[in-house]
C-alpha positions in Angstrom: 124.3 16.3 135.6 121.2 16.9 133.9 118.6 14.0 134.4 116.0 12.5 131.9 112.5 13.2 133.1 111.9 9.8 133.2 114.6 9.7 135.7 113.0 11.4 138.2 110.0 9.2 138.2 112.1 6.6 138.8 114.3 8.0 141.7 111.1 9.2 143.3 108.9 6.0 142.7 108.6 5.2 146.5 106.8 8.8 146.7 104.6 8.6 143.6 103.6 5.2 144.5 102.5 6.5 148.0 101.0 9.4 146.3 98.8 7.3 144.2 97.6 5.1 147.0 96.3 7.8 148.9 94.0 8.8 146.2 93.1 5.5 145.6 91.8 5.1 149.2 89.9 9.0 148.9 88.6 8.2 145.0 85.8 5.9 144.7 86.1 3.9 141.0 83.3 4.3 138.2 82.9 8.1 138.6 83.9 11.2 136.2 87.2 12.5 137.6 89.0 15.5 136.7 92.7 15.5 137.6 94.7 18.8 137.4 98.4 18.0 137.4 98.2 14.4 135.9 101.8 13.9 135.2 102.0 10.5 133.2 98.2 9.5 133.6 99.0 6.6 136.3 97.0 8.1 139.0 94.1 8.8 137.1 94.1 5.4 135.3 94.2 3.8 139.1 90.4 4.9 139.6 89.1 3.5 136.4 87.0 6.5 136.0 83.4 6.4 134.0 85.4 9.4 132.2 88.7 10.5 132.9 90.5 14.0 132.2 93.9 14.9 133.2 95.5 18.3 132.8 99.3 18.4 132.5 101.6 21.5 131.4 104.8 19.5 131.0 104.3 18.6 127.2 106.7 15.6 127.6 104.4 13.9 130.4 101.1 15.0 128.5 102.6 13.0 125.6 103.7 9.7 127.5 100.3 9.8 129.6 98.1 10.3 126.0 100.3 7.5 124.8 99.9 5.4 127.3 96.3 5.6 128.6 94.1 6.1 125.2 90.7 5.8 127.2 91.5 8.6 129.1 91.6 12.1 127.7 94.4 14.3 128.4 95.2 17.9 127.7 98.5 20.1 127.6 97.2 23.0 129.4 98.3 25.2 132.4 96.1 25.2 135.7 95.6 28.7 135.6 94.1 29.2 132.2 91.6 26.1 132.3 88.2 26.6 131.4 85.2 24.2 130.4 85.8 24.6 126.9 89.4 24.1 126.8 88.8 20.4 128.1 85.7 20.1 126.1 83.6 19.7 129.4 80.0 18.6 128.8 79.2 17.5 132.3 80.5 18.5 135.7 82.9 16.1 137.5 82.1 14.1 140.3 85.7 14.3 141.9 88.4 17.1 141.2 92.0 16.4 142.1 94.8 19.3 142.3 97.5 17.1 142.2 100.6 19.2 143.6 99.7 22.2 141.7 99.0 24.8 144.4 102.4 25.3 145.1 103.1 26.6 141.5 100.1 28.3 140.7 100.1 31.7 139.7 97.0 32.7 141.8 95.4 30.0 144.2 92.4 31.9 144.9 91.3 32.4 141.3 92.1 28.7 140.5 89.9 27.5 143.3 87.3 29.8 142.2 87.4 28.6 138.6 87.1 25.0 139.8 83.5 25.4 140.5 82.8 25.6 137.0 83.5 22.0 136.6 81.6 20.8 139.7 78.1 20.0 141.0 76.6 20.4 144.5 78.0 17.1 145.3 81.4 17.1 143.8 84.4 16.5 146.0 87.7 18.3 145.8 91.0 16.8 146.7 94.0 18.6 147.1 97.4 17.5 147.9 100.4 19.5 148.3 103.8 19.4 150.1 104.3 20.1 153.6 106.1 23.5 154.3 108.2 22.1 156.8 110.0 20.1 154.0 111.2 23.3 152.0 114.6 23.2 152.7 114.9 19.6 152.0 113.3 19.6 148.6 115.2 22.5 147.6 118.6 20.8 148.4 117.3 17.5 146.8 116.5 20.1 143.6 120.1 21.1 143.6 121.5 17.8 143.9 119.5 16.6 141.2 117.2 14.1 143.0 114.4 16.6 142.8 112.8 17.7 139.5 113.6 21.5 138.7 110.5 23.5 140.0 109.2 27.2 139.1 109.2 29.7 142.0 107.4 28.1 144.6 104.5 29.2 147.0 104.8 27.4 150.2 101.6 27.1 151.7 100.5 25.9 155.2 97.4 23.9 155.7 95.8 27.0 157.3 96.6 29.0 154.2 94.9 26.4 151.7 92.0 26.4 154.2 91.6 30.3 154.2 91.6 30.3 150.6 88.9 27.4 150.2 86.5 29.5 152.7 87.2 32.5 150.2 86.7 30.5 147.2 83.1 28.8 148.2 84.5 25.4 149.2 84.2 23.8 152.8 87.0 21.5 154.1 86.0 18.8 156.1 88.6 16.0 156.0 92.5 16.1 155.6 95.7 14.1 156.7 99.4 13.8 156.2 101.5 10.9 155.0 105.2 9.9 153.8 108.1 10.4 156.1 110.9 8.5 154.4 111.5 8.8 150.7 114.2 6.4 150.1 113.8 2.6 150.1 115.4 1.1 153.3 114.7 -2.5 153.6 112.2 -3.3 156.4 112.1 0.6 157.4 110.2 2.4 154.5 107.5 0.6 154.2 106.9 0.2 157.8 107.5 3.9 158.6 105.1 5.4 155.5 102.3 3.1 156.4 102.1 3.0 160.0 104.3 5.4 162.1 103.7 8.3 159.9 99.9 8.0 160.9 100.7 8.4 164.5 99.4 11.5 166.4 101.8 14.4 166.3 104.5 12.6 164.0 101.9 12.7 161.2 102.3 16.3 160.9 105.7 15.6 159.8 104.3 13.9 156.8 105.7 15.0 153.3 102.2 15.0 151.7 99.3 17.0 152.9 96.2 16.0 151.7 92.7 17.7 152.0 89.3 17.1 150.8 86.4 19.7 150.1 83.3 20.3 148.8 81.3 23.1 147.3 79.5 25.4 150.0 76.0 23.7 150.2 72.8 24.8 148.6 69.5 23.7 150.0 67.0 20.9 148.8 63.5 21.7 149.7 61.1 19.3 150.9 62.7 16.1 149.9 60.9 12.8 150.3 61.5 10.8 153.7 61.5 7.4 154.7 61.9 6.4 158.3 62.9 2.9 159.1 62.0 1.4 162.3 63.5 -1.7 163.2 61.4 -3.6 166.1 62.1 -6.6 168.1 60.2 -7.1 171.2 58.9 -3.6 171.1 54.9 -4.3 171.3 54.3 -1.3 173.9 55.7 1.4 171.6 54.6 1.0 168.0 51.8 3.0 168.6 53.9 6.0 170.3 56.4 5.8 167.5 53.6 6.9 164.7 51.6 9.2 166.6 54.6 11.2 168.0 55.7 11.4 164.5 55.3 14.5 162.1 55.6 14.8 158.4 58.9 15.6 157.4 59.2 16.0 153.5 57.3 16.3 150.6 55.7 12.5 151.5 56.8 10.7 154.3 56.8 6.9 154.8 57.3 4.8 157.9 58.8 1.2 157.2 58.4 -1.2 160.2 60.9 -4.2 160.0 59.9 -6.7 162.8 62.2 -10.0 163.3 61.7 -12.8 165.8 60.1 -11.1 168.7 58.7 -13.0 171.4 56.0 -10.7 172.2 53.2 -9.2 170.1 55.1 -6.7 168.1 53.9 -7.6 164.9 50.4 -7.6 165.4 50.9 -4.6 167.3 52.6 -3.0 163.8 49.6 -5.2 161.8 46.6 -3.3 163.9 48.3 0.0 163.9 48.5 -0.3 159.9 45.2 -1.5 159.3 43.4 1.4 161.4 45.8 4.2 160.7 44.1 7.1 158.7 46.6 9.9 158.8 49.4 11.6 156.5 52.0 9.0 156.7 52.4 6.3 154.5 52.9 2.9 156.5 54.1 -0.2 155.5 55.8 -3.5 157.3 58.0 -6.1 156.6 59.5 -9.1 158.8 63.0 -9.9 158.2 64.5 -13.5 157.6 68.1 -12.6 159.0 69.1 -11.6 162.3 70.3 -8.5 163.7 69.6 -4.7 163.6 71.8 -4.2 160.7 69.7 -7.1 158.6 66.5 -5.3 159.6 67.9 -1.7 158.7 69.2 -3.3 155.2 65.9 -4.5 154.5 63.9 -1.3 155.3 66.4 0.6 153.2 65.7 -1.6 150.2 62.3 -1.0 150.3 62.4 2.7 151.2 61.2 4.9 148.3 62.0 8.4 150.3 65.4 10.7 149.1 66.4 10.6 152.8 66.6 7.4 155.0 66.1 7.7 158.9 66.7 5.1 161.3 64.4 5.6 164.3 65.0 2.8 167.2 61.7 1.6 168.1 62.5 2.0 172.1 62.0 5.7 171.4 65.0 7.1 173.4 65.6 9.2 170.7 62.1 11.5 170.5 60.5 10.9 167.1 59.5 14.8 167.5 63.6 15.7 166.9 63.6 14.0 163.6 62.7 17.3 161.8 66.0 18.7 162.9 67.8 15.9 161.4 66.1 16.4 157.7 66.3 20.0 158.2 70.4 19.7 158.6 70.6 17.3 156.0 68.4 19.1 153.0 70.1 22.6 153.9 73.4 20.6 153.0 75.0 21.3 156.6 76.4 17.6 156.5 75.8 14.7 154.3 75.4 12.3 157.0 73.8 13.4 160.2 74.5 11.2 163.1 72.6 11.5 166.6 74.8 12.3 169.6 73.3 11.5 173.3 76.4 12.7 174.9 75.7 16.2 175.2 72.8 16.8 176.9 72.1 15.7 180.7 70.6 12.2 181.0 69.7 9.6 183.7 71.7 6.6 184.6 69.2 4.7 184.0 69.2 5.5 180.3 72.9 5.5 180.0 74.9 4.0 182.8 78.2 5.8 183.8 80.1 3.1 182.3 78.5 3.1 179.3 79.1 6.8 178.9 82.7 6.5 179.2 83.0 3.6 177.0 81.0 5.5 174.2 83.4 8.6 175.0 86.7 6.7 174.8 85.6 4.8 171.5 84.3 8.2 170.1 87.9 9.5 170.8 89.6 6.7 168.4 86.7 6.9 165.5 87.4 10.6 165.6 91.0 9.9 164.7 90.3 7.0 162.5 88.0 8.3 160.4 89.4 12.2 160.6 86.1 13.5 161.4 84.8 14.5 164.5 82.4 11.4 165.9 81.6 11.7 169.7 78.7 9.2 169.6 79.1 6.2 167.3 76.6 3.8 168.7 73.3 6.4 168.7 71.0 4.2 166.8 69.3 7.5 165.0 71.3 8.2 161.4 70.0 10.0 158.6 71.5 9.9 154.8 70.6 10.4 151.6 69.1 7.2 149.8 71.5 7.7 147.0 74.5 7.9 148.9 73.7 4.9 151.0 73.3 3.1 147.3 76.9 4.0 147.0 77.6 2.8 150.2 76.4 -0.7 149.8 77.9 -1.3 146.5 81.5 -0.3 148.2 80.5 -2.7 151.1 83.0 -5.4 149.9 85.5 -2.9 150.9 85.1 -3.7 154.7 83.4 -6.7 154.5 80.3 -7.8 156.4 81.4 -7.5 160.0 78.7 -5.2 161.8 75.5 -6.8 163.4 74.2 -3.2 164.2 74.7 -1.3 161.0 76.4 1.7 162.8 79.7 1.2 161.8 79.2 -0.1 158.3 77.3 3.2 157.5 80.1 5.4 159.3 83.2 3.4 157.6 81.1 3.8 154.3 80.2 7.2 155.0 84.2 8.3 155.7 85.2 6.1 152.3 82.9 8.0 150.2 84.0 11.4 151.7 81.0 12.0 153.2 80.9 15.1 155.7 79.8 13.8 159.0 77.6 16.0 161.2 76.5 15.1 164.5 73.1 16.6 166.0 72.7 16.6 170.0 69.5 15.0 170.9 68.0 14.2 174.4 68.1 10.7 175.2 65.3 9.3 177.0 64.4 6.5 179.0 62.7 3.5 177.4 58.8 3.2 178.8 58.3 -0.5 177.5 60.6 -3.5 177.3 64.3 -4.1 178.2 67.3 -3.3 175.9 68.2 -5.6 173.5 72.1 -4.7 173.8 74.6 -7.3 175.4 77.1 -4.6 176.5 80.3 -7.0 176.8 79.5 -8.1 173.2 79.1 -4.8 172.2 82.4 -3.5 173.8 84.1 -6.3 171.8 82.7 -5.3 168.7 83.5 -1.8 169.0 87.1 -3.2 169.6 87.2 -5.1 166.5 85.6 -2.0 164.9 88.5 -0.1 165.6 91.0 -2.7 164.3 88.9 -2.5 160.7 89.0 0.9 160.6 92.7 1.3 161.1 93.5 -1.2 158.8 91.2 0.3 156.1 91.2 4.0 156.6 94.5 5.0 158.4 97.3 2.4 158.1 96.3 1.7 154.1 99.6 0.2 152.3 
């Protein structure tokens, strides 16, 4: 019995709803989005793009999308024949989605090369395709009328797609599986697809495999740099922070943010700035709120540099090492550079064994939750583009105001924006002046809370 195309949409509504939810997690709203394989336009419309273009080969689906979503732009074209002129592309897109088109594309390598014409250096390419393990089940479903008839398909493995991305000038940095029960079973389907499908080992059985890639990097020469130094009870470290810091870019500004010190930290900062005659641009602010995160956000708001750097005033991360962070970011090695204290040897005083064990334990959990390798979540030195921070700030409500330190706020936000997170090993030093402001038991409880938030918002999404 033949079926109308509308029936396939209804029959497989659970699958398409889940696929749309994956894309909503990966695509921020308000961007320029190109979706190749846009079907009925539902997924593209859900992003609320500032400019949205859908490309669909099936004439029926194209017409339905065009009728339903008049504010979006749809084109009835084959992905294999796509050119900027064919879709009236005047500007590159922030997000390009290949929605289940790899399996039927005539030449995947050429397709991946061609879409560079629609991208800029910060574009994110999001790909989804069927897990090759499902091939026999999907073929059976097609024969019994439960799946739309398909042209000849290439059943690509994740390794095949990664290799083709490498050959085509794209850098894969994030991927996952999802969806294991394709039909509605009360109390079972939603639970298994939302939670069980994300568990280690089981997730590799999911029907949908998705990937996020970025264009191979293009270096940016001598960007301007803002170094934010949150300082509470760090009187004895203020002078050293500046004397050990060199110029890092087109200009280098250092922003001290002091808050609620019981020693003479504010006076030390004021005296330093009054008497300084070097190449760095120095400024100072006092926070009215509490906590390191509040101090960092104040510094970021005042920053004028293209690159933002957090340097803890205890100087356990050496100011001399900051040039390596700037180099990694400006060369495009990563979009978010996180310091890592757990590679090189360090003394028991700088980081006791129990702290080291806890850091490694939580790092393994966060690496799984964020789908990117994170070895040291709590290293205070984090480096990112100012423009990316503005986007993280705009999307902060997604996770909530939960983090007194700021580390997780930035890491979670970077993951949500599909920024490539790279860790840079540093030699962790003992503090020379003062005592640590960290309460280890409280910090451990916060880490546990952060795991739950990341699991709910980034892994076990409905």
